[in-house]
C-alpha positions in Angstrom: 23.0 -5.2 7.6 23.5 -2.4 4.7 26.7 -1.0 4.8 27.8 2.4 4.0 29.5 1.7 0.9 27.0 0.0 -0.3 24.1 2.4 0.1 25.4 5.0 -0.8 25.5 4.6 -4.7 21.9 2.9 -4.2 21.0 6.3 -2.4 22.2 8.4 -5.3 20.8 6.3 -7.9 17.3 6.4 -6.3 17.1 10.2 -6.2 16.6 10.3 -10.0 13.9 7.4 -9.9 10.8 8.2 -11.5 7.5 8.2 -9.3 5.0 5.9 -8.9 1.5 5.1 -9.1 -0.7 1.6 -9.1 -2.1 1.4 -12.9 -3.7 -2.0 -12.9 -5.0 -5.3 -10.9 -6.1 -8.3 -11.5 -8.6 -11.0 -9.2 -8.1 -14.6 -10.0 -5.8 -13.5 -13.3 -8.6 -11.5 -14.7 -8.4 -7.6 -14.5 -11.1 -5.5 -15.1 -8.8 -3.0 -17.1 -6.2 -0.5 -17.0 -6.6 2.0 -14.4 -10.2 0.5 -14.2 -11.6 0.4 -10.6 -9.0 2.5 -9.3 -9.2 5.8 -7.9 -6.4 7.3 -9.9 -4.6 10.6 -8.7 -3.9 13.3 -10.2 -0.1 12.9 -10.7 2.8 10.2 -9.5 4.1 12.1 -6.9 4.4 10.8 -3.2 2.2 11.8 -0.1 4.8 12.8 2.3 2.1 14.4 5.2 0.9 11.6 7.4 -1.8 13.5 9.1 -3.7 14.5 5.5 -6.9 12.8 4.5 -4.5 11.7 1.1 -2.9 8.7 3.1 -5.8 7.1 2.5 -6.3 7.3 -0.7 -4.0 9.6 -2.3 -4.4 13.2 -3.7 -8.5 13.7 -4.6 -8.8 9.8 -3.3 -11.4 10.8 -0.4 -14.0 12.9 -3.5 -17.0 10.8 -3.5 -18.9 9.7 -5.7 -15.7 8.7 -6.7 -16.9 8.0 -10.5 -14.9 4.8 -10.4 -16.6 1.3 -11.2 -16.6 -1.3 -8.6 -14.9 -4.7 -9.4 -16.2 -8.1 -8.3 -14.4 -10.7 -6.0 -14.6 -13.4 -3.5 -13.6 -13.9 -0.2 -10.7 -15.6 -0.4 -9.4 -14.8 -4.0 -6.2 -14.3 -5.6 -5.2 -10.8 -6.3 -2.1 -9.4 -8.3 -1.3 -5.6 -8.8 0.9 -3.6 -11.3 2.6 -0.6 -10.3 5.3 1.6 -12.1 9.0 0.6 -11.7 10.8 1.7 -8.9 14.1 1.7 -7.1 13.0 3.0 -4.1 13.6 1.0 -1.4 10.6 -0.1 0.7 7.5 -2.6 1.9 4.5 -2.9 0.3 1.4 -3.5 2.2 -2.6 -4.0 1.8 -5.4 -2.9 3.9 -9.3 -3.1 3.7 -12.1 -0.7 4.3 -15.7 -1.9 4.7 -17.5 -3.4 4.3 -19.7 -0.7 3.0 -23.0 -0.2 1.0 -21.2 1.9 -1.9 -17.5 2.1 -2.4 -18.0 4.8 -4.3 -19.2 6.9 -1.7 -16.9 5.6 0.7 -14.4 8.4 1.4 -11.8 5.8 3.0 -11.4 7.9 6.2 -11.7 5.8 9.5 -11.4 2.2 9.9 -8.6 -0.2 7.9 -7.8 -3.8 8.2 -4.1 -4.4 7.1 -4.2 -7.9 5.4 -0.8 -8.1 3.8 2.2 -7.2 4.5 6.0 -7.9 2.3 9.1 -5.7 4.2 12.6 -7.0 3.2 12.8 -10.8 2.9 15.4 -12.4 2.0 17.7 -10.0 0.9 15.1 -7.9 -0.9 12.7 -5.0 -0.5 9.4 -5.5 -1.6 10.5 -3.3 -4.5 13.1 -5.2 -5.7 11.3 -8.7 -5.6 8.4 -6.5 -7.7 10.9 -5.6 -10.1 12.0 -9.4 -11.1 8.0 -9.7 -11.6 7.5 -6.7 -13.9 6.1 -4.6 -10.8 3.6 -6.8 -9.8 2.9 -8.6 -6.5 0.3 -11.4 -5.3 -1.7 -11.9 -2.2 -4.8 -13.5 -1.5 -8.0 -11.5 0.5 -8.8 -13.3 3.6 -11.4 -16.1 3.6 -13.6 -14.7 6.5 -15.0 -11.4 5.2 -18.6 -10.3 5.1 -20.2 -9.8 1.8 -19.9 -5.9 0.4 -18.2 -3.0 -1.0 -14.5 -2.5 0.0 -11.7 0.1 -0.8 -8.9 -2.1 -1.1 -5.6 0.0 -0.4 -2.3 -0.5 -1.6 0.6 1.3 -0.5 4.1 1.3 -1.3 6.3 3.2 1.2 9.7 4.6 -0.2 12.6 5.0 2.6 15.2 6.5 0.3 14.8 9.9 1.9 13.2 8.4 5.4 16.7 9.8 6.9 14.5 13.1 7.3 11.6 13.9 9.3 8.7 14.0 6.9 10.7 12.7 3.8 9.2 9.0 3.5 7.2 8.9 0.5 4.1 7.3 0.4 2.7 5.8 -2.8 -1.2 5.2 -2.6 -3.8 3.3 -4.9 -7.5 2.7 -3.7 -9.7 -0.1 -5.8 -13.1 -0.8 -5.3 -14.2 -4.3 -4.9 -17.7 -5.7 -4.1 -16.9 -9.0 -2.1 -19.1 -12.0 -1.4 -18.1 -13.8 1.1 -19.3 -16.1 3.9 -18.9 -13.3 7.3 -16.4 -12.3 9.1 -14.6 -9.3 10.7 -11.0 -8.4 10.8 -9.0 -7.5 14.0 -7.0 -5.3 14.9 -8.1 -2.1 12.7 -6.5 1.4 12.4 -7.5 4.8 11.9 -6.4 6.5 8.6 -5.2 9.2 9.1 -4.5 8.9 12.5 -2.4 5.7 13.1 0.6 7.0 11.0 2.9 9.6 12.7 6.0 11.3 11.1 8.5 10.4 13.6 7.2 6.5 13.7 10.5 4.6 14.0 9.1 2.5 10.4 8.7 5.7 8.8 11.3 8.3 10.1 15.0 6.2 9.9 17.9 8.5 10.6 20.1 5.7 10.1 18.7 4.2 7.3 22.1 4.0 5.0 23.9 3.9 8.1 23.9 0.7 10.3 20.1 0.2 9.8 19.5 -3.5 9.9 16.5 -3.8 7.7 15.6 -7.4 8.7 14.3 -5.9 11.6 12.0 -3.8 10.2 8.0 -3.9 10.0 5.9 -1.9 7.8 3.7 1.2 9.2 0.0 -0.2 10.2 0.5 -2.9 12.9 0.0 -6.5 12.7 -1.6 -8.1 10.0 -5.3 -8.4 11.0 -6.7 -11.6 11.6 -10.0 -12.1 9.7 -12.3 -14.7 11.4 
């Protein structure tokens, strides 16, 4: 459990830390390029209004056509993402939107399935774990997915200001993929916007620095989906 004496210096340090964006990803070790197939926002500022459409794919991420290329992948492939450095404590999660006929025409407003999550593990938040690996993070796509276009949403949630209602900072990057798979459907799914509430206990944590037990924390978006 975090103590007041250890967390207050961390809190003060994080106030001056730069914001972040997703800049690159790899499928089985191969990248489409720097910022390729990613819907890049106009700045590295966070999304804090969870009722806004920006909570799906960040600012301007709902504009279609997106003008972004779509990268090929297969169900079960290994994905690696790379974010800007951050000392903001919090989780990383990944969601899929689809299958759809054309990722470039998808707003991302609607149903999403959480396919990956890393919270506080072995004494480290996800951002600390990633810092030790050059701000990269690896996970695998579900093995049972229908063939089609998808949006792959990477979310880093910074909890350093979660003591204030509406203070949690969502950093979001959406990638466009065409996934070839044997078929399958992921459940449960959530609605974005809609599933997140500013007052949710995984978003608003008044005692984050004074008595909060991070080992009990689970990121927003419900349980990791089963795809079958």
